[in-house]
C-alpha positions in Angstrom: -0.2 -0.4 -27.9 -3.8 -1.7 -27.4 -6.4 -0.4 -25.0 -6.0 -3.6 -23.0 -2.3 -3.0 -22.7 -2.8 0.5 -21.5 -5.3 -0.7 -18.9 -2.9 -3.4 -17.7 -0.1 -0.9 -17.5 -2.1 1.4 -15.3 -3.3 -1.6 -13.2 0.3 -2.4 -12.5 0.9 1.3 -11.6 -2.0 1.1 -9.2 -0.6 -1.9 -7.5 2.7 -0.2 -7.1 1.1 2.9 -5.8 -1.0 0.9 -3.3 2.0 -1.0 -2.2 3.9 2.2 -1.7 1.1 3.8 0.4 0.7 0.7 2.6 4.5 0.5 3.0 4.6 4.1 4.1 1.8 3.5 6.6 3.5 0.4 7.9 6.8 2.3 8.4 4.8 4.9 10.4 3.3 2.2 12.6 6.7 0.7 13.1 8.1 4.1 14.2 5.2 4.5 16.7 5.8 1.0 18.1 9.5 1.7 18.7 8.6 5.1 20.3 6.0 3.5 22.5 8.4 0.9 23.7 11.0 3.6 24.3 8.5 5.6 26.3 7.5 2.6 28.5 11.2 2.0 29.2 11.7 5.6 30.3 8.6 5.9 32.5 10.3 4.5 35.6 12.9 7.3 35.5 10.4 10.1 35.2 8.8 12.2 37.9 5.1 11.8 38.9 2.0 12.9 37.0 1.8 16.6 36.3 5.4 17.2 37.5 6.9 20.6 37.5 9.8 19.3 35.4 7.5 18.0 32.7 5.5 21.2 32.6 8.6 23.5 32.5 10.1 21.6 29.6 6.9 21.5 27.5 7.9 24.5 25.4 11.5 23.6 24.9 12.5 23.3 21.2 13.7 19.7 21.6 10.6 18.2 23.2 8.3 20.3 20.9 10.1 18.9 17.8 9.9 15.3 19.0 6.2 15.8 19.8 5.6 17.3 16.4 7.3 14.4 14.7 5.3 11.9 16.7 2.0 13.5 15.8 3.0 13.9 12.1 4.0 10.2 11.8 0.9 9.2 13.7 -1.3 11.0 11.2 0.4 9.1 8.4 -0.2 5.8 10.2 -3.8 6.6 11.0 -5.1 8.4 7.9 -3.2 7.1 4.9 -4.9 3.7 4.8 -8.4 5.2 4.7 -7.3 7.8 2.2 -5.7 5.2 -0.1 -8.9 4.6 -2.2 -9.3 8.3 -2.9 -5.6 8.7 -3.8 -5.7 5.7 -6.2 -8.9 7.1 -7.7 -7.2 10.4 -8.4 -4.3 8.5 -10.0 -6.7 6.7 -12.3 -8.5 9.9 -13.3 -5.1 11.7 -13.9 -4.0 8.8 -16.2 -7.2 8.9 -18.2 -7.0 12.7 -18.5 -3.8 12.2 -20.6 -1.9 14.9 -18.7 1.8 15.3 -19.3 2.7 14.1 -15.8 2.7 10.3 -15.5 0.0 8.7 -13.4 2.2 7.3 -10.6 4.0 10.5 -9.8 0.7 12.4 -9.8 -0.5 10.0 -7.1 2.4 10.9 -4.9 2.0 14.6 -5.5 -1.6 14.3 -4.5 -0.7 12.3 -1.4 1.9 14.9 -0.5 -0.7 17.6 -0.6 -3.0 15.4 1.5 -0.4 14.7 4.2 0.7 18.4 4.2 -2.6 19.3 5.7 -2.4 16.6 8.3 1.1 17.8 9.1 -0.3 21.3 9.8 -2.9 19.6 12.1 0.0 17.9 13.8 1.6 21.2 14.5 -1.6 22.5 16.1 -1.9 19.3 18.2 1.7 19.8 19.3 1.0 23.3 20.6 -2.2 22.0 22.3 -0.3 19.2 24.0 2.4 21.6 25.2 -0.4 23.8 26.7 -2.0 20.8 28.4 1.3 19.8 29.9 1.9 23.4 31.1 -1.5 23.4 32.8 -0.7 20.0 34.4 -3.6 18.3 32.5 -1.4 15.5 31.1 0.7 12.9 32.8 4.3 12.1 31.7 2.8 9.2 29.8 0.7 11.7 27.8 -2.6 10.6 29.2 -5.2 12.9 30.7 -4.7 13.8 34.3 -8.2 15.3 34.5 -11.5 13.5 34.3 -13.1 16.8 33.4 -10.7 17.2 30.4 -11.4 13.6 29.3 -15.1 13.9 29.7 -15.2 17.2 27.9 -13.2 15.8 24.9 -15.5 12.8 24.7 -18.6 15.0 24.8 -17.2 17.4 22.2 -16.3 14.5 19.9 -19.8 13.0 20.3 -21.5 16.3 19.6 -19.4 17.0 16.5 -20.5 13.6 15.1 -24.0 15.1 14.7 -23.1 18.6 13.4 -23.8 19.4 9.7 -20.2 20.4 9.1 -19.1 16.9 10.1 -21.6 15.3 7.7 -20.6 17.6 4.9 -16.9 16.7 5.3 -17.7 13.0 5.6 -19.7 13.1 2.4 -16.6 14.4 0.5 -14.5 11.7 2.1 -17.0 9.0 1.3 -17.6 10.1 -2.3 -14.3 11.6 -3.6 -15.4 11.1 -7.3 -17.8 14.0 -7.1 -15.1 16.2 -5.5 -12.7 15.3 -8.3 -15.2 15.9 -11.1 -16.1 19.4 -9.9 -12.7 20.5 -8.5 -10.3 19.0 -11.0 -7.1 20.9 -11.6 -4.4 19.7 -14.1 -0.7 19.3 -13.6 1.5 18.8 -10.5 0.4 22.0 -8.9 -3.2 21.0 -9.4 -2.5 17.5 -7.9 -1.0 19.0 -4.8 -3.9 21.5 -4.4 -6.5 18.8 -4.8 -4.7 16.6 -2.3 -4.6 19.4 0.2 -8.3 20.2 -0.4 -9.2 16.5 0.2 -7.0 16.6 3.3 -8.9 19.6 4.6 -12.2 17.7 4.3 -10.6 14.7 6.2 -9.3 17.0 8.9 -12.8 18.5 9.1 -14.2 15.0 9.4 -11.8 13.6 12.0 -10.1 16.3 14.1 -12.4 15.9 17.1 -11.7 12.1 17.1 -8.0 12.7 17.1 -8.2 14.8 20.2 -9.5 11.7 22.0 -5.9 10.5 21.9 -5.3 12.9 24.9 -7.7 10.8 27.0 -6.2 7.4 27.0 -2.7 8.3 25.9 -1.2 9.9 22.8 1.1 6.9 22.4 -1.4 4.3 23.5 -1.2 2.2 20.3 -4.4 0.3 21.1 -6.2 3.5 21.3 -4.5 4.9 18.2 -5.5 1.7 16.3 -9.1 1.8 17.5 -9.6 5.4 16.3 -7.9 4.7 13.0 -10.1 1.7 12.5 -13.2 3.7 13.3 -12.1 6.4 10.8 -11.7 3.7 8.2 -15.1 2.2 8.8 -16.8 5.6 8.9 -15.3 6.7 5.6 -15.5 3.4 3.6 -18.1 1.1 5.1 -21.7 1.1 3.9 -23.8 3.0 6.4 -20.7 4.9 7.7 -22.8 8.1 8.4 -25.2 6.1 10.6 -22.3 4.4 12.3 -20.8 7.8 13.0 -24.0 9.1 14.6 -24.4 6.1 16.8 -20.8 6.5 17.9 -21.5 10.1 18.6 -24.2 9.2 21.1 -21.8 6.6 22.7 -19.0 9.1 23.0 -21.3 11.7 24.6 -22.5 9.2 27.2 -19.0 8.1 28.0 -18.0 11.7 28.5 -20.9 12.4 30.8 -20.1 9.3 32.8 -16.5 10.4 33.2 -17.5 13.8 34.4 -20.0 12.5 36.9 -17.5 10.0 38.2 -15.0 12.7 38.8 -17.5 14.9 40.8 
């Protein structure tokens, strides 16, 4: 087999992997769309904002499980497209390293590690949402019932855009090659660990932005899409760091305006 054939074979594997990642993200978006439609249909039957019934049921196993699934699927929909270049780069490097595991399965093991970290974040977000519901800070539509909460989340997200830890995590997301070169681990276990480590950097980069979902609605698909698009631009576009800092100022100003408007 010639070198050209090897390259062409891996090129086909990359296309298959990319198609699989995009298909998984598309299925996640489809699930969110169905759930959003179902929620809209149910809203007329529910009690008013901050109702005692909603608060009392927040910690029941059934609602908690559904909320967790919603957050986990949402993280797949939002984060997988922006992580796809790093996942495919890992697959290319795994193939060139001539490890025993084929390149394509290694890609999915890496992606599984990456999504495992975001699933853990989803669990934390589920607990936080249940707490907000208990404290009557969310409406049944899962939007903020408090301008103070909304403003505080915007200000926190804006400030975080300027912190060194945010920039450090963003650099790892924007330049995964350096991460792979210095943190390479062979085999399936290594692929999972590297995917999880890359996921930790992405969580460190984006967690504050994800909490903004509580302001306009956790299942507000327009809001979900806007945040996902911003994450994609910040991680992949030229000048993403500068864009993030400008966005930080904007988020902070919006938060201040919300708090002042609520006084």
